[in-house]
N, C-alpha and C positions, 0 to 999 in steps of 0.2 A: 093456583092451581093449573096444573097441565091437564092438557085435552087428551083426546085419544089419539090423536096422530102425534103426543109426543111434543107439541108446541105449547110454551107459556101462554097462560090468558091473562090479558091485560084488562085493568077497570077501563069504563066509557071513557075517563078524561086522559090518562096513558094512551090509551090505544088511537083516540081522537089525533092526538098532537104527531105521534110517528105516523098515523096515516099520509097528515100533510106532509113529510119530510119526503126528501129525494134519495129512495132507496140508493144510488149509484152515488151517492156523494162520500158515502162507507166504500173504500175501494180494499182497504187492509183484508184479507182472505179470514180471518178468524172471525173479523167483527162482519164479512156479508153473512157467513155461517150465522153466527149468532143473529142477524136479523131475520131469517128466514126461519128461526127457532119461536118467535112472537106473533102471536095468535092476535089480530087487531080488531076483530068482527066486532067487538063489542064497541068500539068507535062508531059505528057506523050510525047509527041513529044522529049525535050530538051530530055529525059531519052534514047529513040530513038539514038539522036544523040549523045551524050557522050558514049551511052553504046559500039558505034562503033567507037570509039575510044580508049575505055578501059573498056574492058568488066566487071572489076572488082571495076571500082569506086564506085559503092554503098560503099561496105567494107571499104572505107574510112571515109564518114558520121556514119555509124554503129557503126564502134572501136574509133569514135571522142565522139561518144552522149555516150557509153557504159562507156570509161571511166571519161568522165566530172559528169556522173549520178552518178558513185562509190564515184570519189573525194568530191562531194559536200556531198553526205551523211555524208562520211568520218568527213569531218571539222565538219556538222552541228550538228551531233553526240555528239561532244566533248562539244556543249552547249555555248562555251563563244562565238559566234555569232548568232545574233537575228534578223538580216537583212541580205535579199540577194539583189543586184540589177542585173540582165540581163539586159544585154547593144544589142540594135539589137535583141530583144527576138523574134520578129517575132510572127508567128502563134505556134510555138512548143507548146507540151502540158508540156513542162519542168519547166515551174514557178506553175501550179498548181498542177504536181504531188507533190515539194515541200511544197509549201504551205498546201498541204493535209495531209500529212505525216508528217510536223512541225507544229501545230497548234501555238506555240509559236512564233514562227517566221515570220516577215512579208517577203514578197515578191512583189520587185516593177519589172515591165517590161519596159523600155523604147525602142521606137523606133519611127522612122518619118513618119511609115505609119499603117495599120492595126489595131492600140491599139484600136481603135472607135470599131470595126468592131468588134475584139476577147472581148471586155468586153459586148457588145451588146449579142454575142451566150452566153457568158458564164452566164451572168446575166437572160438572158432568158432560161437557160435549169431548174433551182431550182437545190437547195443541193449545192450550188458553196460553195468553200470554202473563208471566208471572210477575208482573210490576204493575199491579194493579191491584187496589184493596176497595171492597166495599164493605161503608162502615153506617150503621145506624145510628143514626143522631137528629137530635131536636136543634134546628139552626134558630132557634130563639133562646138555647144557651149553649154561647158560644164555648163558655170554660168548658163543658162536656166536650162539647166537640175538641176544642184544642187537645185535652186529654185522651181522646179515643187515636186523634190523630198520631200524637205522640207515641200511644202503646204500640203503634201499626208501623212505627221509623220514621216519620213524620219529623224532619228536622226545623224546629219552631224560629231558629235563628238564622236559616237559611230565606234566599228568596224565593216566592211562587208565584205559580201563575193559577189566580182563581177565578174559575170560569163561573158566571150567575146567568143564565140563560134560563126563562121563560118564569121566576120566580120574583122577581123585585114587585112584583106588581100584589102578590098576596103577602107579603110580611108589612108590619109597619115599618113606618121608616128608621125608626130608632133600632127594631131587630135585623133590620135587611143592612143598616150600616156595621152594627155590630160585627158582623158576618166576616168585615175584613180589618178586625184586630188580629187574624189571623196573618197579614202580610207583614214583612219584614223589608229592609232596605232592600231594596233592587228588586221587588214584589211589581208583578202587575196583574192587572182585572179587566176581563173582558166582562159586560153588563151588558144586558140588555132590560129597555124600561119603556114605558107606556108615557106619552107627551100628554101633558096637559090639555083637554078637549079645544078649549080657545085656540089653541096652534093651528090648528088641522082647518083646511078649507070649509065652507061652512057648510059644505052638501056630504062632507064624509065625518062631521062631526055626533053624530048620533051611532055613527056603526058602532065601534068599539063599544060603547055602554051597552047597546044591546047584545052584543057577541059575549062580554064576560057575564052579562046577567043569564046567559045559558050555563056557561063555568059554574057560575057559582050556586047557579041552581042544582045543577049536576053534585057539584063537589059538597054541599051544606055550608059554605065560608061564612064566618060570623065578620070577618075583622073587611073595612071596606078596601077596593080595589084602588092603591097609590099609583101615583104618575107624579113623574121626575121632570125636570129641565136640566139637560145636559151641565151646564155652569154649576146647579145646586148641586149635583152630585158630585161633580168633582172637586168642590168646596167639602163636602158632607166627610169625604173619603182623603180631603189632605193631600190630594194627589195632584200628579199632572195631567192635563187632556196630553193623548198621542196623537189620538185620532179619533175621530166620530162619523159616521153616517146615517144618514137616513134611507128608506126604501127607497126612493127616486135614486141614492147614490149607488146602492146595491146593484140594481138592476143596469144602471149604466155600467157598471164594471163586469156585472156576469155575462151583458150581451153586447160590450163592446166588438163592432164589427160585424155582429149576424143582424143582417138587414130584415129579416122575419120573424119578429119572435113580437108578444104580445104585451104590452103596456098598461102596467096595472098602477103603478106609480108616477103619474109624467110631472110634478113638481114635488118640490121639498116638502110642501106642507100637504101632500096627500097621504101620509102614511104615518099610520101614530103610535107605529114602533122604532126607536132608533137603537144605535148599536156605540158602545163609545169604548176604547182602549183609554185605561187609566197607569199611570206609573204611580206606584205606593212606597212611601217610607223616604 
């Protein structure tokens, strides 16, 4: 739905996640223009509820988006991968940023909802990158996803960068692992995942459950929230770990040399989301 000022009105959950992102993370001109056309007001109540549970939960989103952007750029800078598949892409500017910065790469965004609205908004703005496709597809039907991708030019026998941000917790393990059947030899996967609660320092073990309870209630989710251990995820994808970070690691990377910054994740077991880069195929 478009608001009276021409912005795209987001659902509460979509808006909430983007409220926590850092707008200056996306520096490409069109991605910035697109960001300005999103109405995030529907997320304010969920933001209030989750902020009351954990005052620094937005740092989890900021950190994961920062490292995923950094790793994506590093992988694409090598020049070996020319197609990117972003699963559960939502309304994030991430794919537009990649498409704008890498005009020799084709970006395919997959999601069950919002793709038509996103395409309409992008195509109606003028000056949009032409190397991006927005595809409506059910991630639990990977054969249908593959058909949709191929119909829009994706090469199934070529390596892809597959980005899975903010989705591993909401799909069953079987459905999530099947998403990576899209990966051929030379492919890479960047995935964030929720760690088992017993891996967290005792004083933080209740936080992720309480936070996800708010999300589950808002979305009406029926499936249980899934957790992963990094080595188990690598094994499930039959891959090789290239890199792995905790929230603590990301903060140290982001703020290296900066003396005055807030430390939200002082130890490896203080954060409930981790991010991994896996070579597949």
